[in-house]
Each structure stands twice: as structure tokens, then as C-alpha cells.
N, C-alpha and C positions, 0 to 999 in steps of 0.2 A: 608166565614170565613176559616182561615187556622188553622189546628190542628197540633201540634208538635208531637203527638204520638197517638196511638190507644186509650189510656185511656182517653185522652182529648175528642176525638170523642164520646166515649161511655158515658162519664159523661154528655156531652152536649145532647146526644140523650135521656138519661134516667133521666135528671135532674128533669123533672116534676113529674115522678113516684116516684123517690127517695125522693123528697121534701114532697110528700104526705105521704109516708111511715115514713119519719123522724118525721113529725108532729104527726102521729098516735103513733109512739113509744114514743115521748115526753109526749103525753097525758096519755099514759099507765104507765109512770114512768120508762121506760127502761133506763138503764145506758150504755152509749157508751163503756166504758172500759169493762163492762161485756159482751157486744155483741162481742167485739174484741176477748176476751178470748174464748167465745163460738165458734168462728170460728176455733179453734183448733180441736174441736170434729169431724166435718165431715172430716177434713184432716187426723186425726188419724184413723178413720174408713176406709177411702179410702186407706190409706197406708197399713193397715192390710189386706184388701182385695187384694190389688195389690201384696203384699208379698206372698200371696197364689195363685197368678196367675189368680185371678178373676178380670181381667182388665175392663171388661164391667161394672160390678157392681161398681167398684171403680170410673169409669167415671160418672155413674149415681149419686152416692153420692156426688161427686165433683160438678156436675151440680146443684143439689138441694141446696148445701151449699154455692154456689158462691155468692148469694146476700148478705150474711153476711159480705162479704169483703167491701161492700160499705155502708151497713146499719148503721154501727157504726158512720161513718162520718156524714151521713144524720141526725141521731138523735142528734149528738153533735151540728150541725148547728141549728137545730130546737130549741134546748134548750138554745142556745147561750152560750155554755160552752166548746168551742174548746180549748184544753190545749196543751202545749208543751209535757207534759208527755203522753197525749193520743196519740199524733202523734208518739212519741218514742215507746210506747207500740204496736201500730199498725204495725210499721215497724219491730219491733222485732218478733212479732207473725208471720208476713209474712215470715221471714227467717226460723223460725221453721217449718212452713207449707211446704216450699220448701224442707227442709231437710227430713221431714217425707215422702213426696210424692216420691221424687226421691230415697230415701233410701228404701222404700217399693218396688218400681219397680226394683231397683238394686238387692235386695235380691232375687226376683223371677227370674230374668235373670241369676244371679249367680247360683241359684239352677238348672236352666236348662242348665248350661254350656255355656251360651251365653256371652262370655267374651267381645266381641265387643259391645254388648248391655250394659253391665255394664260400659264400658268406655264411651259410649255415655251418659248414665245417669249421670255419674260423670261430663262429659263435660257440660251437660245442667245445672247441679246444680252449678258448679263453675262459669259458665257464668252468671247465675241469680244473684249470689252473687257479681260478678264484676260490673254488671249494677247498683246494689244498692249502692255498695261501692263508685263508681265514683261520683254519685250524692251526697251521704252523705259527702264525703271528700271535694267535691267542695263547699258545703254549709259551712262546718267547716272552710274552708280557705277563706270564704267570696268572692268566685268567682261567686257564684250564684247557684240557684236551677235548675239543668239541667234535664229536663224531656223529652227531645227529644229522638227519637229512635223508630224504628218499633216494636222491641220486648221488650216493657216494660212489666210490670207484667200482666195486663189484657190480652194482646196478648199472652203471654206465657201460661197463664192458659187456654185460649181458645184452643190453639194448643194441649196442653196436654189432655184436655177433649176429643177433637176430636180423638186424637190418641188412647186413651183408648177405646172409644166407637166403633171405626171402626176397631180396631185390627191392624192398621198401626203404631204399637208402634216404630219399628226401624226407620221408616221414620220420625215420629214425634219427636223422640229424636234427630235425626240428624239435623232436622230443628231448634229445640230449642238450641242445642249446638252451631251450627254455628251462628244462628241469635242472640243469647244472647251475644256471644263474639264480634260480629260485632257491636252490639248496645253499648257495653261497650267501644269499641274503638272509635265509633262515639262520644259518650259523652266525652271521653277523649280529642278528637280533638277539640270539641267545647270549653271545659274548657281551653285548650291550647290557642286557639284564644282569648278568653276573657281575660285570665291572661296576655298574651303577649300585648294585646291592652292597658290594664290598666297599665302595667309596663312602656310602652312607654310613655303614657300620664303623668305618675307620674314623 
């Protein structure tokens, strides 16, 4: 089986567990949109910790809260009520989570006088937004849902957590900044090929 991105591999590997958790959540009456919004809480706590330079603690909070990122979809599938608004809310919350995390890290680095670190944090954040934007815009233009790329959101989250836990923050931010922008360019290239092919056929 070929996977277009790390998220597809992770979803495939964890689908059994997430299906069971989704069924449990559905039986308990959990609401997918409420779970999505709840995902802001660990991000906010992690951002506040990171802003104070407590990077390891921030990484631990992110690690604990990470399952919420997939649980909302699992519950929605179990309840059979996946909605377009739910998908929009999930994507919107993801962007706020990115802003909180990199904003918190950027504040700590700015306070320490690490200007290059601040620039890397900004590069990682702008790259994350670019990756999401290319996919969303391609879908809006009916080019297709482009999910390819090594540094999709799950991969970026894993790298960020590892960087926080290990103290290799500068290296992690560099990897995220470069990797995210390369992924955005990769998706843009894929979109170009699809759009060009469709235009020729038309």
C-alpha cells in the first residue's frame, strides 16, 4: 500500500484503535465539534508554558493532547454525522493551534534575544499556513484535495513535540520551516500538473 503523506500512514496504523475510541465516544454522547474545540485547551496551555521557556513541559502537554486531533473525526464517523461545517471547524482550530504554539515559542525566543529563532518560528508558522492554503485553494478551484507531502500536519506536530522534549528547538524549527515550505511547493506543483492536464483535455 502506498501512502501519500505521513498522516495517511498514521491513520492507517491507528484506524482500529481510533474506531474503538470513536464508538466509545459515540456511546457516551460526545459531540465531535465540542472535541474539536477542546483541542484548543492543551494548545493554549502548551503555548503559555513555551512562552515562559518551559519547553519540555509544553512538549508533554502537546503529547498528551495530541489524540484529540483525531478523536473528533473518529466520533463523527462512529455517529455517522460527518458534516462540512465540522470539517471547516477542525481546519480552523488547527490554524489557531499552530498560531498559539509558534507564537508562544516565538515569545520565549524573543525574550531570550534569539532573533534567528524567532525568524525560524515565523518561517515554520508561515510554512504550515502555506501547506494548508494550497490544499484548501485547490479544493475551492475544483483541482482536487491534495494531501501529498512529507510535512503535513501530523508530521509537523511530531517534529515540534520532539524538538520541545529534547531541547533541540532550533534544529526542530529549521526542519519545520524548510520542510513545510517544500511541502507547500510540492503541493503547488501537483496542483499545477493536475490543472494543466485538465485544461489540455478541455
